[in-house]
C-alpha positions as CSV (number, residue, x, y, z in Angstrom):
1,M,0.6,-21.3,-0.9
2,I,-1.5,-23.3,-3.3
3,C,-4.7,-22.2,-1.5
4,C,-3.5,-18.6,-1.8
5,I,-2.9,-19.0,-5.6
6,L,-6.4,-20.5,-5.9
7,L,-7.9,-17.6,-3.9
8,L,-6.2,-15.0,-6.2
9,I,-7.3,-16.9,-9.3
10,K,-10.9,-17.0,-8.0
11,N,-11.0,-13.3,-7.1
12,P,-8.8,-11.5,-9.5
13,A,-10.8,-8.3,-9.4
14,L,-10.8,-8.2,-5.6
15,S,-7.0,-8.9,-5.6
16,A,-6.4,-6.2,-8.1
17,S,-8.4,-3.7,-6.0
18,F,-6.3,-4.4,-3.0
19,V,-3.1,-3.9,-5.0
20,K,-4.5,-0.6,-6.5
21,K,-5.4,0.5,-2.9
22,G,-1.8,-0.2,-1.7
23,F,-0.3,1.5,-4.8
24,E,-2.5,4.6,-4.2
25,I,-1.3,4.7,-0.6
26,C,2.3,4.7,-1.8
27,V,2.0,7.3,-4.5
28,R,-0.4,9.7,-2.7
29,S,0.8,9.5,0.8
30,V,3.9,7.5,1.7
31,I,6.4,8.5,-1.0
32,P,5.6,12.3,-0.9
33,A,5.8,12.2,2.9
34,I,8.9,10.2,3.3
35,F,11.2,10.7,0.3
36,P,12.3,14.3,1.0
37,F,12.8,13.5,4.7
38,A,14.8,10.5,3.9
39,V,17.1,12.3,1.6
40,I,17.8,15.1,4.1
41,S,18.2,12.5,6.9
42,S,20.7,10.6,4.9
43,L,22.7,13.8,4.4
44,L,22.4,14.7,8.2
45,C,24.0,11.4,9.0
46,V,27.1,12.7,7.2
47,L,27.3,15.8,9.3
48,E,28.2,16.2,12.9
49,T,25.4,16.8,15.4
50,P,25.8,20.1,17.3
51,R,27.6,19.3,20.6
52,A,25.0,20.9,23.0
53,F,22.1,19.2,21.2
54,A,23.8,15.8,21.0
55,K,24.6,16.1,24.7
56,L,20.9,16.6,25.5
57,I,19.9,13.6,23.3
58,S,22.6,11.5,24.9
59,L,21.3,12.4,28.4
60,L,17.6,11.4,27.5
61,F,18.3,8.3,25.4
62,G,21.7,7.1,26.6
63,V,23.3,7.1,23.2
64,S,26.5,8.5,21.8
65,K,27.0,11.7,20.0
66,E,27.0,9.8,16.7
67,G,23.7,8.0,17.6
68,A,22.0,11.3,18.5
69,G,21.6,12.0,14.7
70,A,19.6,8.8,14.3
71,V,17.4,9.6,17.3
72,V,16.5,13.0,15.9
73,S,15.8,11.7,12.3
74,G,13.7,8.8,13.8
75,L,11.6,11.1,16.1
76,L,10.9,13.7,13.4
77,S,10.8,11.7,10.1
78,G,9.7,8.3,11.5
79,F,10.2,4.9,10.0
80,P,12.0,3.7,8.0
81,I,14.3,6.7,8.2
82,G,15.4,6.0,11.8
83,G,16.4,2.5,10.7
84,M,18.1,3.8,7.5
85,C,20.3,6.3,9.6
86,T,21.1,3.6,12.2
87,F,22.2,1.1,9.6
88,E,24.3,3.8,7.8
89,L,26.0,4.7,11.0
90,Y,26.7,1.2,11.8
91,G,28.1,0.5,8.3
92,A,30.4,3.5,8.7
93,K,31.5,2.0,12.0
94,R,30.5,5.1,13.8
95,I,28.3,3.2,16.4
96,S,28.7,-0.1,18.0
97,K,26.7,-3.2,17.4
98,A,25.0,-2.9,20.8
99,E,24.0,0.7,20.2
100,A,22.7,0.0,16.7
101,E,20.4,-2.7,18.1
102,R,19.2,-0.4,20.8
103,L,18.7,2.6,18.5
104,L,16.3,0.4,16.3
105,C,14.0,0.1,19.3
106,F,13.1,3.7,19.7
107,T,13.9,5.5,16.4
108,N,11.2,3.8,14.3
109,N,7.9,5.3,15.3
110,P,5.5,7.1,12.8
111,S,6.6,10.5,11.9
112,A,5.4,13.7,13.5
113,A,3.6,14.7,10.3
114,F,1.8,11.4,10.0
115,V,0.7,11.3,13.7
116,I,-0.4,15.0,14.0
117,G,-1.6,15.6,10.5
118,Y,-3.1,12.4,9.4
119,V,-4.0,10.5,12.5
120,G,-4.8,13.5,14.7
121,L,-6.4,15.9,12.3
122,G,-7.6,13.5,9.6
123,V,-8.9,10.6,11.7
124,L,-9.4,11.8,15.2
125,G,-10.6,15.2,14.1
126,S,-8.2,17.2,16.2
127,A,-4.6,18.3,15.7
128,R,-4.4,18.6,19.5
129,L,-5.1,14.9,20.0
130,G,-2.5,14.3,17.3
131,V,0.0,16.3,19.3
132,M,-0.9,14.4,22.5
133,L,-0.5,11.1,20.7
134,Y,2.9,12.1,19.2
135,L,4.2,13.2,22.6
136,T,2.9,10.0,24.1
137,L,4.9,8.0,21.4
138,V,8.0,10.1,22.2
139,A,7.6,9.5,26.0
140,T,7.2,5.8,25.4
141,S,10.4,5.9,23.3
142,I,12.3,7.6,26.1
143,V,11.1,5.0,28.6
144,T,12.1,2.2,26.2
145,A,15.6,3.8,25.7
146,F,15.9,4.1,29.6
147,I,15.0,0.4,30.1
148,L,17.5,-0.6,27.4
149,R,20.2,1.8,28.5
150,P,23.5,0.1,29.4
151,R,24.3,0.0,33.1
152,G,27.8,0.7,34.6
153,Q,29.4,1.6,31.3
154,E,29.7,4.4,28.8
155,P,26.8,4.3,26.2
156,F,29.3,4.2,23.3
157,V,32.9,3.3,22.6
158,P,34.0,4.4,19.1
159,L,34.8,1.6,16.8
160,L,36.5,3.9,14.3
161,S,38.0,7.3,14.8
162,A,36.8,9.3,11.8
163,E,36.0,12.9,11.1
164,R,32.5,13.8,9.8
165,G,32.4,14.7,6.2
166,S,30.8,17.6,4.3
167,V,27.8,17.4,2.0
168,G,28.8,17.6,-1.6
169,I,27.6,16.4,-4.9
170,S,28.7,12.8,-4.4
171,E,27.0,12.6,-1.0
172,T,23.8,14.1,-2.3
173,V,23.8,11.6,-5.3
174,K,24.3,8.7,-3.0
175,A,21.6,9.8,-0.6
176,I,19.0,10.2,-3.5
177,K,19.9,6.7,-5.0
178,N,19.8,5.0,-1.6
179,T,16.5,6.6,-0.7
180,A,14.9,5.7,-4.1
181,T,16.0,2.0,-3.5
182,T,14.5,2.2,-0.1
183,M,11.2,3.7,-1.3
184,L,10.9,0.8,-3.8
185,A,11.3,-1.7,-1.0
186,V,8.8,0.1,1.3
187,S,6.2,0.5,-1.5
188,S,6.5,-3.3,-2.2
189,F,5.8,-4.2,1.3
190,I,2.9,-1.8,1.6
191,I,1.3,-3.2,-1.6
192,A,1.9,-6.8,-0.5
193,F,0.4,-6.2,2.9
194,S,-2.5,-4.3,1.3
195,V,-3.5,-7.5,-0.3
196,I,-2.9,-9.7,2.8
197,G,-4.7,-7.2,5.0
198,G,-7.6,-6.9,2.6
199,Y,-8.3,-10.7,2.7
200,I,-7.8,-10.9,6.5
201,D,-10.3,-8.0,6.9
202,L,-12.9,-9.9,4.9
203,A,-12.3,-13.0,6.9
204,C,-12.7,-11.0,10.2
205,A,-16.0,-9.3,9.0
206,F,-18.0,-11.1,11.8
207,L,-15.8,-9.6,14.6
208,P,-16.6,-6.3,16.5
209,E,-15.2,-3.1,14.8
210,N,-12.6,-2.3,17.5
211,I,-11.1,-5.8,17.2
212,R,-11.1,-5.6,13.4
213,C,-9.2,-2.3,13.6
214,A,-6.7,-3.8,15.9
215,V,-6.1,-6.8,13.6
216,N,-5.7,-4.4,10.7
217,G,-3.2,-2.4,12.6
218,V,-1.2,-5.4,13.5
219,I,-0.9,-6.2,9.8
220,E,-0.2,-2.7,8.5
221,I,-0.3,0.6,10.2
222,S,-2.0,2.6,7.4
223,G,-4.7,-0.1,7.0
224,G,-5.4,0.0,10.7
225,I,-5.6,3.7,10.9
226,N,-7.9,3.8,7.8
227,S,-10.2,1.1,9.4
228,I,-10.5,3.4,12.5
229,A,-11.6,6.3,10.2
230,E,-14.2,4.1,8.4
231,S,-15.5,2.6,11.7
232,S,-18.2,3.8,14.1
233,V,-16.1,3.3,17.3
234,S,-16.2,5.9,20.0
235,S,-13.8,8.8,20.0
236,R,-12.1,7.4,23.2
237,S,-11.7,4.0,21.7
238,A,-10.4,5.5,18.5
239,F,-7.7,7.5,20.5
240,I,-6.6,4.4,22.3
241,L,-6.5,2.2,19.2
242,A,-4.7,4.8,17.3
243,G,-2.0,4.9,20.0
244,A,-1.6,1.1,20.1
245,I,-1.4,0.8,16.3
246,C,1.1,3.7,15.9
247,S,3.3,2.3,18.7
248,F,3.3,-1.2,17.3
249,S,3.5,0.1,13.7
250,G,2.5,-3.2,12.0
251,I,4.3,-6.3,10.7
252,S,4.7,-4.6,7.4
253,V,6.9,-1.9,8.9
254,H,8.8,-4.5,10.8
255,M,9.6,-6.3,7.7
256,Q,10.5,-3.0,6.0
257,I,13.1,-2.3,8.7
258,A,14.4,-5.8,8.5
259,S,14.8,-5.6,4.8
260,L,17.2,-2.6,5.3
261,N,19.4,-4.6,7.6
262,I,22.2,-6.0,5.4
263,Y,24.4,-6.9,8.4
264,P,23.8,-10.5,9.6
265,E,25.4,-9.8,13.0
266,L,22.7,-7.2,13.9
267,S,19.9,-8.8,15.7
268,M,16.3,-7.6,15.4
269,K,15.2,-9.4,18.6
270,K,15.3,-6.3,20.8
271,Y,13.4,-4.3,18.2
272,C,10.6,-6.8,18.1
273,I,10.4,-7.1,21.8
274,S,10.3,-3.3,22.2
275,K,7.4,-3.0,19.8
276,I,5.4,-5.8,21.5
277,V,5.9,-4.1,24.9
278,S,5.4,-0.5,23.8
279,A,2.0,-1.0,22.1
280,P,0.0,-1.9,25.4
281,L,2.1,0.7,27.3
282,T,1.1,3.5,24.8
283,A,-2.5,2.3,24.8
284,S,-2.6,2.5,28.6
285,V,-1.2,6.0,28.6
286,C,-3.8,7.0,25.9
287,A,-6.6,5.5,28.0
288,L,-5.6,7.6,30.9
289,L,-5.3,10.7,28.8
290,S,-8.7,10.1,27.3
291,L,-10.3,10.3,30.7
292,A,-9.3,14.0,30.8
293,L,-10.6,14.7,27.3
């Protein structure tokens, strides 16, 4: 810690530039993209998922009707909204501890807008590649859900019999306040890891570009994707790297999800294992898909 302090004192302008970069990412990209989705997803958690749709989600992912809402929010809106919805459902005793820990494993991928719009169109230069990448992430999530699916028992036994509420003024106010608090926490992690990732990237300057991109992606997802955009790696390597980075999502995101967990009894172990396993799995699928490009 003393060495880190000395490093910051020695390079105040460099440290400030990393903070500014992280702050700009939050203001220009993250908050505008996440905030409205987070508010709507919080309100959706109050409502009942349509029966036919919930049945389809339950069949694919092996979750309860209550958990189906968290799956939809996570797949469409991405992290940390999937985690937010999961913790809200568990706090309201609408899902069990076992289901909450499973839901965290496949409801916290990047959002469809981020993967298709930013990664696909902005970095890879093709919305089609973004769609392929997003569908690969969804497929990986389904595989993860299947592996973690309980055997020989119902996927969910209600802990509390309660009717779903309706969306009114109090629910809307609560959703906005909770989302604002979450955005502050998320932004703090992004800025902190922008500094950490910046210094690590300088320390890894001697490494090949593809390895540097992977290291940046392990630290923070947006930094890893940005490093791919700024590098000269081949289009095939960029597609595979983007798949692995999006699937793993970065230590920064993992800490963001963990910071939302206010329940000591909920373990993050399955979540961490699923991310470690899904990254090489997604990269392998992307490598096979890239052969047909």
